[in-house]
C-alpha positions in Angstrom: 271.2 133.4 -42.0 269.5 133.4 -38.6 267.6 136.6 -38.1 268.2 136.5 -34.3 271.9 135.9 -34.6 272.8 139.5 -33.9 271.6 142.0 -31.4 269.8 145.2 -32.6 272.1 148.1 -33.4 270.4 151.4 -32.7 267.8 152.8 -30.3 264.2 153.7 -30.8 261.6 155.5 -28.6 258.1 156.5 -29.7 255.1 158.3 -28.3 251.9 159.5 -29.9 250.4 162.9 -29.2 246.7 162.7 -30.2 246.0 166.4 -30.1 248.6 167.0 -32.8 247.9 163.7 -34.5 251.7 163.2 -34.6 253.7 160.1 -33.7 257.0 161.2 -32.3 259.9 158.7 -33.1 263.4 159.2 -31.7 266.2 157.1 -33.3 269.9 156.7 -32.6 271.8 155.0 -35.5 273.4 153.2 -37.1 270.9 150.5 -37.7 270.9 146.8 -38.7 268.1 144.4 -39.7 267.5 143.4 -36.1 267.0 147.0 -35.2 264.2 147.2 -37.8 262.5 144.4 -36.0 262.9 146.2 -32.7 261.6 149.4 -34.4 258.5 147.6 -35.6 257.8 146.3 -32.1 258.2 149.7 -30.4 256.6 151.9 -33.0 254.0 149.4 -33.9 252.8 149.4 -30.3 252.3 153.1 -30.5 250.6 152.9 -33.9 248.0 150.6 -32.3 247.0 153.5 -30.0 246.2 155.9 -32.9 242.5 156.6 -33.3 242.7 158.9 -36.3 242.3 158.2 -40.0 245.1 160.7 -40.8 248.3 161.2 -38.8 251.9 162.1 -39.3 255.3 161.0 -37.9 258.1 163.2 -36.7 261.3 161.2 -36.8 264.3 162.7 -34.9 267.5 161.0 -36.0 270.6 161.1 -33.9 273.8 159.5 -34.8 274.7 158.2 -38.3 271.4 156.9 -39.7 272.6 154.3 -42.1 271.7 150.7 -42.6 272.4 147.7 -44.8 270.1 146.9 -47.8 268.1 144.3 -45.8 267.3 146.8 -43.2 266.3 149.3 -45.9 263.9 146.8 -47.4 262.4 146.1 -44.0 262.0 149.9 -43.5 260.1 150.0 -46.8 257.7 147.3 -45.6 257.2 149.2 -42.3 256.3 152.4 -44.1 253.9 150.6 -46.4 252.0 149.2 -43.4 251.9 152.6 -41.7 250.6 154.3 -44.8 247.8 151.7 -44.9 247.0 152.7 -41.3 246.6 156.4 -42.1 250.2 157.8 -42.1 250.1 160.8 -44.5 253.4 162.5 -44.0 256.8 162.2 -42.3 259.2 164.9 -41.2 262.7 163.6 -40.7 265.0 165.8 -38.5 268.6 164.9 -39.1 270.5 166.0 -36.0 273.9 164.6 -37.1 275.6 167.0 -39.5 278.1 164.4 -40.6 277.1 162.4 -43.6 273.8 164.3 -44.2 273.6 163.5 -47.9 274.3 159.8 -47.3 271.6 159.8 -44.6 269.1 161.5 -47.0 269.8 158.8 -49.6 269.1 156.1 -47.0 265.8 157.7 -45.9 264.8 158.5 -49.4 265.2 154.8 -50.4 262.9 153.9 -47.5 260.2 156.5 -48.2 260.2 156.8 -52.0 258.8 153.3 -52.4 255.5 154.6 -51.0 253.0 157.4 -51.6 254.1 159.1 -48.4 254.9 162.8 -48.4 258.2 163.3 -46.6 260.7 166.1 -46.0 264.1 166.7 -44.3 264.8 169.3 -41.6 267.5 170.3 -39.3 265.1 172.0 -36.9 262.3 170.2 -35.0 260.1 173.3 -34.8 260.0 173.8 -38.5 259.5 170.0 -39.0 256.5 170.0 -36.7 255.0 173.0 -38.4 255.4 171.4 -41.9 254.0 168.1 -40.6 251.0 169.7 -38.8 250.1 171.4 -42.1 250.2 168.2 -44.0 248.1 166.3 -41.4 245.5 169.1 -41.2 245.2 169.2 -45.1 244.7 165.4 -45.1 242.1 165.6 -42.4 240.3 168.4 -44.2 240.5 166.5 -47.6 239.1 163.4 -46.0 236.2 165.3 -44.4 235.4 166.8 -47.8 235.5 163.4 -49.4 233.2 161.9 -46.8 230.8 164.9 -47.2 230.7 164.4 -51.0 230.2 160.7 -50.6 227.3 161.3 -48.2 225.6 163.5 -50.7 225.6 160.9 -53.5 
């Protein structure tokens, strides 16, 4: 099957806030494999601007966030790359009340294949607070590790 045969289903916007060390990602589903390629282009460009060893992502999902298995597998690869670049936690805010349990199953399949801490929310403020705590803890732990290594 030709990867470029279909157009991308779904929308993605991203911006990084360095003061918070949070990459904000806004999605509108449903998604297909071509969308995951678009996602990697848009979000990958923002990841390149991150100058921090530890950071988090706040994913706001609008619409029904479901995708076929090929897209799920592509999502797992994207998450693995991001973790290697310093992603320590992701807060997923599901704004669509319909099919919440199905959406959680989709996102869990994407994230559970990695070491990434993730949590679901229905409120962006609570999600940001949770994420900020995780990022701060990771930055602190990394600083302690570096200090201990320097003493050796």
